[in-house]
Structures are given as structure tokens and as C-alpha cells.
N, C-alpha and C positions, 0 to 999 in steps of 0.2 A: 504493500500500500504506500503510495507516494503522494498523498494529498496533503499531509501535514506540512505546515510552514511555521517555523518558530517565530518568524517576524511578527505574527499576530500577538505574541505573548512577551515580546522583548522587554526586559526591565521590570517585569512584574514581581510579586512577592516571592515566587518560586525561583526566579533568577537571582534575586537578592540572596536567598539562602544558599543556593547552589554555588554561586560565584564567590561569595565571601569564604565559604568552606574550601572551595578549590584553591583560592589564593592563599589561605592559611596553610594548606597542605604543601603547596609548591614552595612557599617561603621557608617552611621547615626543611624540606629536602634541599633547598639551596644554601642552607647554612654550612653544609660540608663542602669541602673542595672537590669531592668525587662527583663526576658528572652523572646526570640522570636523564631519562626520557619522559616526555608527556605524551600519552596515547589517548586519543579521543575517538570513541566508536561512532558517534553521531554528531559530527562537528558543526553542522548547520552552515550558515552563510559567512560566519566569522564576525561580522559587524552589521548593525541595523540602524536605519534612520528612524527617528521618532517623530519626524515632521511630515512624512509622506508615506504612502503605501500602506502595507498591511498593519503596521504598528499603530496607525491612527484610527483603525476601525473601532476598536474598543478602548484604546488608550490605556491599556493595563499598566503601563509604566507609571501612570499618575498615582496609583495606590501602591507602587513599589519603590523604585529608585527615586522618584520625585519627592517622596516623603522624607528622604534622607538628605536631599541635595543642599538645603540651606541650614541644616542643624549644626550646632557647635558642641554637641554633647555625645558625639559618636564614640562608642567603645573602640579600643585600638584595632581589633580585627575588622570592625565595620569601617573604620577610617581608612584602613589599608585597601579595602575593596573600593570605597568611594573614590579614593585617589586614582585608581586605575581608570574609573569611569571619567574622572575629570581630565585625564590626559587625552582622551579622545574628543573632549569638549574644551579646547584651550581658551576659548573666549568666556568661559564661565557659565554659558547657557546650555541647558540640557537638550541637546539636539540629536545625539547619537548614543548608541549603546553597544558595548563590546560583548561579543559572544564568548563562549568558553575558550576557544583557541586564541582569541585576541588577548583575553586576560592572561592566559598562560604565557604567550610570547612576551607580554609586557614585563612580567615579574621574573621570568626565568633568566639566569645568566646566559650570555651569548654562546657559551660553549655547549649548552645543552640543546637537545633536539626535540622536535615535535613531529609526531606521526598522526595524521588526521585522516579519518574516513567519513565520507558523506555519499549516500546513494542517490539522493534527489538530484536530477540533472541540473536544474536551475540553481539550487543552493551550492552544488559542487562548483559550477562555473563562477559564482560569486566568491566562494571560498578561495578558489584558485587565483582569482583576480586580487583578492585581499592580500595574499601572501606572495604575489609575484615578485621575483627578484631576491627572495630569501635564500636561494641556493640550497645547499644540502641540509641546512638547519631544519627546514620545514619540508616534509614530503606529504603529498596529498593523494589519496586514491579514491576514485569513484567506486565504492564498494560497500557491501554490507559489513559494518564493523564487527558484528558478532563473528563473522567468518574471517575477516581480514586480520584480526589480532592473532590468530593462530600462527601465522607465518612470521610474526615479529617478536613473539615472546619465547624466551626471555630476551630483553633488550641487551645489547653488548655490554653496557656499563653495570648490568645487574642491579640497577636502581631505577625506580620510576613510579609514576602515578598513572593509573588507567582510569579514565572517566567514562562511565557507561550511563547514558541518558537517552534511551529511545523514546519515541513519542507515545508508546503504549496504545496507539490507535488499534493495533492488532492485539487481541487479548493474549495471543501466543508469546508476545514480547516478555511477559512476566516469566514464563518458563525459559525463554531464550536467555534472559539475564542470569538465571540460576545455572543453567547448563554452561554458559560461557564462562562464568566464574569458577565453576568446578574444574573445567578444562584449563583455565588460565592459571589457577593456583597450582596445578600439577606442573605446569611449565615454568612458572615464575612465583614460587612460594613466598618470597620475601617482598613482593611488590605491594604498593599501596593501591587499593581499589576503592573508588568512590562511585556509588550508584545513586542516581536521582530517581525519584518516583512520585507520582501524583497521589494525593490523599483523596480517595473516592469511596463512595459506598458500593464497593464492588468486592466480591469474594477474593478475586485474584490479588487485589492490592493488599487486602488484610493478611493474606497468606505469605506474601513476598518477604516481609521482614523475618517471619518465623523460619522460612527456608534459608535465608541468608545467615541467620544465627547458627545454623547447623553446619556451615561450610568449614573446611579445614584451614582456618586462619588462626594466628596467635591471639588476636583480639578483634573486637568489633565495637563500633559506636553507631547508635541510631539517633538521629535528630530530626524531629518533625516540627514544622511551624503550621499551626492551624489558625487561619486568620478570621474564621467565622464558624458558626454552627453549620453542620451538614444540613442541606436543604431538605425540607419536609417531603418533597417528591422523590428524593433519593438520587437526583441528578446533580451534576456539577462538581467541580473541584473545590474543596474547602481548605486546602492546604497542600503542602508537599513535604517530602522527606529526603534526607541524605543518609545513606548507610555506608559506613566506611569500614573496610577490612584492613587489618594490619595498620591501624591508625597510629600516629605519633602519640607519645605519652602525654604531650601537652594539650591535646585537642579537647578532652573533657572539661578541663578547667576553663579554657577559652569559651566553650559553648555554655557553660554554667553562667558566665557573665553576659554573653551575647543574647541567648535565647529569650530571657525575660524582657530584655530591652526591645527585641524585635516584636514580641507580642504586644507590648505597650505602644510601639510606634506604628506597626502595620496592621494591628488587629482592627476588625470592622464591627464587632459586637462584643457583648460580655461573655461570649462563649470562646473567644480567642484564647489559645493556650499553646503550650509546647510540650513535646515529649523528648526526653533525653535519657537514654539507656546505654549501658556499656556491658561488655562481657569479655571473658578471657583475662589476659595479664595486662590490664590497663586500669 
């Protein structure tokens, strides 16, 4: 299924959670002199305009990144994320939003490499244009990332972050995530894996974190941001989650500070809340 376009949702509350955690993980990996790779299974277009096109349809960024833009009380991890968004908006006005690969390229040391997969032909072309001239540092394939990562794991430096965030339009994506992680952990047991997922009133979504907890990783962290109560009719996304395998030991403390602040800042009703759970040696 190739109908999904992330541009509709660029900069929304789910992107805020996903990208601030992504940046936190990458900054942790970058503390060491040893090189690492960033691998993105569903990279999207790379960057998005918030002034025209799909992003203006529902203007979801207005209840996401826009709520953080002018604040002066950002927790450090949120400030690091907002700083990346500011770099793509040098005049100080919120006009553009960086996707996951753009965020990665911005914070990663120049020595480190990005390997990006995107199947949608239009988004692939935009992604390729975004990173034109990057040379060997960034390699992009028009491919299903679930399959593509098999050929590149483990990465040569034996260090890396794998971001998995399919659109979940196809219900089979939930199982594809679990299967891909099982196989990836066999190839690259020490890698850091971050999975984004929508919070929906759907059985597959509720089972996904349970399945991820059972995988053969040294630890896991589950962080969910629920911005509103689930709809009475059972439809719609009321939040999103990030599930991290082999997480840095510093991540839980960071999220204990960040998640209550995000609920207060991005919550839409009195049912807004967060979930933060850990397991394993963390």
C-alpha cells in the first residue's frame, strides 16, 4: 500500500515524541569516538513544508511543534530537538519541518553514515533530492525497509541506531515490525532499535508492545504520549509511542523529566497522560 504520505502529519505531537527521542539516542551514540550508522526503514521525504501542500490540510503541526516554538521553559532534551527544527527555519519563523533522516544528519558527526529506505516513489524522489551531493555518507534505496535492512546488518562499525516507523496502514505492519526485529537482533544484537507506533483502539496496536517486550534484547523502554481521551466511536489516533530496545542507560531519567512536560504542553483534554515503562538491565 503506497497511499500514505507523512507530509499530512509533519510536526504533529507524534513527530515531537519520535524526533526528540531519536535525537536523544543519536546524541548519546555520538559521545564516543567510535563511528556508528543510522538506519531508517521508512524514511519519508526527508523534509516538509508547513506552508503549502499536504501539511496545510489539517495543520497538525499547530498542536505539535508550534506549541513549543516560542516557549522559554523547554527541558534540555526538548530544547535539543527544537534547535534542530530551528536550523531548518533560520529566519525564526516556523515554515519547514525536518523528517527523521534530516534530524539524524543534523546531529550526527560527519564521519558517521546514514542508510535510508523509502518505497513510495514520490517520497523517494524527494528524499533523494534532499540529500543530493552527500556522497557516501548518505545512501538511499527505493525499497521496503523491512527487507532492505537484512542486507546491511550488522553495520561495519558494529554500532548504530535503527529507526522503524511504518505507516501501519496495512495491519500486517505490526507483525512485520516484530519479525524484522527478531531477525535484526540475530544479526546485530548490540544495536539500538527504536520503533514508533500509533496509539489506536485496535487489537494489533495493544499487542505490539507486549510482543516487543519478549524480544531478545538486554533492555527495553516504552514511552507513550496520549494527548487526549480515545474517541467514543473507537476511531482515530489519540497518541503515539516509542519502544526502544537496547536503550542507553540515561534514557529513562530523561523521559521521566520530559514526558510530564509534554503532557502538560501538548495535551488536549484532562485525559492526556503518558506511559513510561522499562524492562531488563536498565
